[in-house]
C-alpha positions in Angstrom: -102.4 167.5 -43.1 -104.1 164.4 -41.6 -106.7 164.6 -38.9 -104.3 162.9 -36.5 -101.6 165.5 -37.1 -104.2 168.3 -36.7 -105.3 167.0 -33.3 -101.7 166.7 -32.2 -100.9 170.3 -33.3 -104.0 171.6 -31.5 -103.1 169.7 -28.3 -99.5 171.1 -28.5 -100.8 174.6 -29.0 -103.1 174.2 -26.1 -100.3 173.0 -23.8 -98.1 175.9 -25.1 -100.8 178.4 -24.3 -101.2 177.0 -20.7 -97.5 177.2 -20.2 -97.3 180.8 -21.5 -100.2 181.8 -19.3 -98.8 180.1 -16.2 -95.4 181.6 -16.8 -96.9 185.0 -17.3 -98.8 184.8 -14.1 -95.6 183.7 -12.3 -93.6 186.6 -13.8 -96.3 189.1 -12.8 -96.5 187.6 -9.4 -92.8 188.0 -8.7 -93.0 191.6 -9.9 -95.8 192.4 -7.4 -93.8 191.0 -4.5 -91.2 193.8 -4.9 -93.5 196.4 -3.4 -96.3 195.1 -1.2 -98.9 197.7 -0.3 -101.9 197.6 2.0 -104.3 197.2 -0.9 -102.4 194.5 -2.7 -104.6 191.8 -4.3 -102.7 189.0 -6.2 -104.4 186.2 -8.1 -102.1 183.2 -7.8 -102.1 179.5 -8.3 -101.1 178.7 -4.7 -100.7 180.7 -1.5 -98.7 179.0 1.3 -99.5 180.3 4.8 -96.4 180.0 7.1 -92.7 180.5 6.6 -91.0 177.7 8.5 -89.4 174.5 7.3 -92.7 173.0 6.0 -93.4 176.1 3.9 -89.9 176.0 2.5 -90.2 172.4 1.5 -93.5 173.2 -0.3 -91.9 176.2 -2.0 -89.0 174.0 -3.3 -91.4 171.7 -5.1 -93.8 174.5 -6.2 -90.9 176.3 -8.0 -90.2 173.1 -9.9 -93.9 172.8 -10.9 -94.0 176.3 -12.6 -97.0 177.4 -10.5 -97.4 181.0 -9.4 -97.2 181.2 -5.7 -96.4 183.2 -2.6 -95.3 182.2 0.9 -96.7 184.4 3.6 -94.6 184.5 6.8 -95.6 186.2 10.0 -92.0 186.5 11.2 -89.6 189.3 10.3 -86.7 186.9 9.7 -86.2 183.4 8.3 -86.3 180.3 10.5 -89.9 179.7 11.5 -90.3 178.3 15.0 -86.5 177.8 15.3 -86.2 181.5 16.0 -88.1 181.0 19.3 -86.2 177.9 20.7 -83.7 178.3 23.5 -80.1 179.2 22.6 -78.4 176.0 23.7 -80.8 173.7 21.8 -79.2 171.1 19.5 -80.9 169.0 16.9 -81.2 165.4 17.9 -80.3 164.2 14.4 -77.0 164.8 12.6 -76.8 167.5 10.0 -77.2 165.1 7.0 -80.4 163.8 8.6 -81.8 167.3 9.3 -82.0 168.6 5.8 -84.7 169.9 3.5 -85.1 168.6 -0.1 -82.4 169.6 -2.5 -79.8 171.0 -0.1 -77.9 169.3 2.7 -77.3 171.0 6.0 -73.6 171.5 6.5 -72.0 169.2 9.1 -72.1 165.7 7.7 -73.2 162.4 9.4 -71.9 162.9 12.9 -72.4 166.5 13.8 -75.5 167.7 15.7 -76.2 171.3 14.6 -77.0 174.0 17.1 -80.2 176.2 17.0 -78.2 179.0 15.4 -76.8 176.7 12.7 -80.3 175.5 11.9 -81.4 179.1 11.5 -78.5 179.9 9.2 -79.3 176.9 7.1 -83.0 177.8 6.7 -82.1 181.4 5.8 -79.6 180.1 3.2 -82.1 177.6 1.9 -84.8 180.2 1.1 -82.2 182.6 -0.4 -80.5 179.9 -2.5 -83.8 178.9 -4.1 -85.1 182.5 -4.3 -88.4 181.5 -2.7 -91.0 184.2 -3.0 -91.5 184.8 0.7 -93.4 187.9 1.8 -92.8 189.0 5.4 -93.9 190.1 7.8 -97.5 189.2 6.9 -100.0 188.2 9.5 -102.8 186.1 8.0 -106.1 186.6 9.8 -108.4 184.3 7.8 -108.9 182.2 4.7 -112.3 182.5 3.1 -114.1 181.1 0.2 -114.4 183.3 -2.8 -116.3 181.6 -5.5 -114.1 178.9 -7.1 -111.1 180.3 -5.3 -109.9 181.0 -1.7 -109.2 184.5 -0.4 -106.3 184.9 2.1 -106.9 188.0 4.2 -103.8 189.5 5.9 -102.7 192.7 7.5 -101.0 193.7 4.3 -103.9 193.0 1.9 -105.5 190.0 0.3 -104.4 187.2 -1.9 -106.7 185.2 -4.2 -105.5 181.6 -4.8 -106.7 178.5 -6.6 -105.2 176.5 -3.8 -104.0 177.2 -0.2 -101.4 175.2 1.7 -101.6 175.9 5.5 -98.1 175.3 7.0 -98.4 177.4 10.2 -97.2 174.5 12.4 -97.9 174.5 16.2 -95.5 177.0 17.8 -98.1 179.8 17.9 -100.6 177.6 19.8 -98.9 176.4 23.0 -100.8 173.8 25.1 -101.3 175.4 28.5 -103.0 172.9 30.9 -105.0 174.2 33.8 -103.9 173.1 37.3 -105.9 173.5 40.5 -105.5 176.9 42.2 -103.3 178.2 39.4 -104.6 181.7 40.0 -103.3 181.7 43.5 -99.6 181.3 42.5 -97.6 184.6 43.0 -94.7 183.3 40.9 -94.2 183.1 37.2 -95.8 180.4 34.9 -93.9 180.2 31.6 -94.6 177.9 28.6 -91.5 176.3 27.0 -92.4 178.4 23.9 -91.1 181.4 25.8 -88.1 179.8 27.4 -84.8 181.3 26.0 -81.9 180.5 28.4 -81.1 179.6 32.0 -79.8 183.1 32.7 -83.2 184.6 33.6 -83.7 181.8 36.2 -80.3 182.0 37.9 -80.6 181.1 41.6 -84.4 180.5 41.5 -86.5 177.5 42.4 -88.0 176.1 39.2 -90.4 173.3 38.5 -90.3 172.0 34.9 -93.5 170.2 33.9 -93.5 167.7 31.0 -91.9 164.3 30.4 -90.9 164.7 26.7 -87.8 165.9 25.0 -88.4 169.6 25.7 -88.9 168.9 29.4 -85.7 166.9 29.7 -83.6 169.4 27.7 -84.9 172.3 29.7 -84.1 170.5 33.0 -80.6 169.8 31.7 -80.2 173.4 30.6 -81.2 174.8 34.0 -79.3 172.2 36.1 -76.3 174.4 36.7 -78.2 177.7 37.3 -81.3 177.0 39.3 -82.8 174.6 41.9 -84.8 172.4 39.5 -87.6 169.9 40.1 -88.8 167.8 37.2 -92.6 167.0 37.4 -94.2 164.5 35.0 -97.6 162.8 34.9 -95.9 159.5 33.9 -92.4 158.3 34.5 -90.2 159.5 31.6 -88.6 156.9 29.4 -85.3 157.4 27.5 -83.9 156.1 24.3 -80.6 154.2 24.4 -77.6 156.4 24.1 -76.9 155.3 20.5 -80.4 156.0 19.2 -81.1 159.4 17.6 -83.4 161.0 15.0 -81.9 158.9 12.2 -83.2 155.8 13.8 -86.6 157.3 14.7 -87.0 158.5 11.1 -86.1 155.0 9.8 -88.7 153.4 12.1 -91.4 155.9 10.9 -90.5 155.2 7.3 -90.6 151.4 7.7 -94.0 151.7 9.4 -95.3 154.1 6.7 -94.2 151.7 3.9 -95.8 148.7 5.6 -99.1 150.6 6.0 -99.2 151.9 2.4 -98.3 148.4 1.1 -101.1 146.9 3.2 -98.6 144.8 5.0 -98.5 144.2 8.8 -96.7 147.1 10.4 -93.4 146.3 12.2 -93.9 145.6 15.9 -93.7 148.6 18.2 -90.3 149.3 19.7 -90.4 150.1 23.4 -87.5 152.5 23.2 -89.1 155.4 25.1 -89.3 158.9 23.7 -86.5 161.1 25.1 -83.4 161.3 22.8 -80.1 161.3 24.8 -78.6 164.4 23.2 -75.3 165.4 24.9 -76.8 167.9 27.3 -79.4 165.3 28.5 -76.7 162.7 28.8 -74.6 164.9 31.0 -77.6 165.8 33.2 -78.4 162.1 33.7 -74.8 161.4 34.7 -74.8 164.2 37.2 -78.1 163.0 38.7 -80.2 165.9 37.6 -82.8 163.9 35.6 -84.8 162.5 38.5 -88.5 163.1 37.7 -91.2 163.1 40.4 -95.0 162.7 40.1 -96.8 165.9 39.0 -97.9 168.3 41.7 -101.6 168.4 42.5 -102.2 172.1 42.9 -100.6 175.5 43.2 -100.3 177.4 46.5 -99.7 181.1 47.1 -95.9 180.7 47.0 -95.4 177.3 45.4 -97.0 173.9 44.8 -98.6 171.0 46.7 -97.3 167.5 46.0 -99.2 164.2 46.0 -97.5 163.2 49.3 -98.8 166.3 51.0 -95.5 168.3 50.9 -95.6 172.0 50.1 -92.6 173.6 48.4 -91.8 177.2 47.7 -91.2 177.9 44.0 -90.4 180.9 41.9 -91.2 179.7 38.5 -93.1 176.8 36.8 -92.1 176.1 33.2 -94.7 174.2 31.2 -93.0 171.9 28.6 -96.4 170.6 27.7 -96.4 170.7 24.0 -98.4 172.5 21.3 -101.6 172.3 19.3 -102.1 173.0 15.6 -102.2 176.7 14.9 -105.4 176.8 12.7 -107.4 179.8 13.8 -106.9 181.4 10.3 -109.0 178.5 8.9 -112.0 179.1 11.1 -114.1 180.7 8.4 -113.9 177.6 6.3 -115.6 175.5 9.1 -113.2 172.6 8.6 -111.6 172.5 12.1 -113.0 169.6 14.2 -113.7 169.5 17.9 -110.3 167.8 18.4 -108.5 170.9 16.9 -107.6 169.0 13.8 -108.9 169.0 10.2 -110.1 165.8 8.5 -107.6 165.0 5.7 -107.0 162.4 3.1 -103.2 162.5 3.0 -102.7 166.2 3.3 -105.8 167.2 1.4 -108.7 168.6 3.4 -111.8 166.4 3.0 -114.3 169.3 3.5 -112.5 172.0 1.5 -111.0 170.7 -1.9 -108.8 173.8 -2.3 -107.0 173.4 1.0 -103.9 171.3 1.9 -102.1 171.1 5.3 -98.5 170.2 5.9 -96.2 169.9 8.9 -98.7 169.6 11.8 -97.7 166.1 12.9 -98.4 162.5 11.9 -102.0 163.3 10.8 -100.6 165.4 7.9 -97.9 163.0 6.9 -95.3 160.7 8.6 -92.6 162.8 10.2 -93.9 165.8 8.4 -93.1 168.1 11.4 -89.4 167.3 11.1 -86.7 168.8 8.8 -85.9 165.5 7.0 -89.5 164.1 7.0 -91.4 167.0 5.5 -89.8 166.7 2.1 -91.6 163.5 1.2 -94.9 165.0 2.3 -94.3 168.3 0.5 -93.5 166.6 -2.8 -96.7 164.4 -2.7 -98.7 167.5 -1.7 -97.4 169.7 -4.6 -97.9 166.8 -7.1 -101.5 166.5 -5.9 -102.1 170.2 -6.1 -100.7 170.2 -9.7 -103.1 167.5 -10.7 -106.1 169.2 -9.1 -105.3 172.6 -10.8 -104.8 170.9 -14.2 -108.2 169.2 -13.8 -110.0 172.5 -13.1 -108.3 174.3 -15.9 
């Protein structure tokens, strides 16, 4: 046998051994998931923290990469943050444009799915691909453990060569402080806890926030409560014929222009509130009239910039969210702005950590159903190369 053939045979044998070892780890891993105990410690290629749409997209590509992995979800049921949205919520993109990689959401190109239909789709997605999701698991911290990372949870510990953080933002609502807030005898509710207009029937409600959530909650409450919409800046609205399909197309065009070192397309001054059907009806009925933000709370209401005082029962804060990154505190990678310095989705300060689904800083449109697929694929490919390089 020639030296060339010998080298080729040795290389093939080495690849074969790596594949056998990796598949053995994957098989052993799937077996351990059947019965999780408090003292479970699994040694895996990848641990994904989070069980929402971003984690599912990562899982889809991990299963194709033949890497051993587990997805740790704090929730008791599928659906991620969609479980906590209000009942009347509809997606602002048609079903075909609201799908994760590999499996279209039912409904086609003209139907805007409901919250419950989105939940059903996500549950079907993880079942169809048999993703190894362990729930409920509350991860408290991710720590360095030699050349690996240790994921500490209430059910035990996982050791991983790489960790993908995909916890999103829902668990970290942004709650701004307003003067004399402690005086207010009524309720202050963040939109993360808003479920339906039924609990506010007949009450006086101020909704704070000029984005999509604020507009949709105002529309949802319009027939049940006396609603005032307070915003720091006048809200702006997209034209009626513009929805998530267009917004994703704009983001994609800008992303391609930036990655190709070309001049990005000029900004489109289209506003930021999508005219879903409920918002359109509220506008037509005259319910979408925003006023400047109140200046402070009073004992039984709020004080407005013009000096008026009004009695209010509830203030709903549709003021957005922050990245939920407390579990990464031991790694000392979270900056003063609440974000982590990344190159793509890869942490700059911790080479075994990736982040997906927190917003534009972790990939264009990565916090959307249709946008996260591209980011997930690039992330898993990068993880595969990194793990191959380390052996």
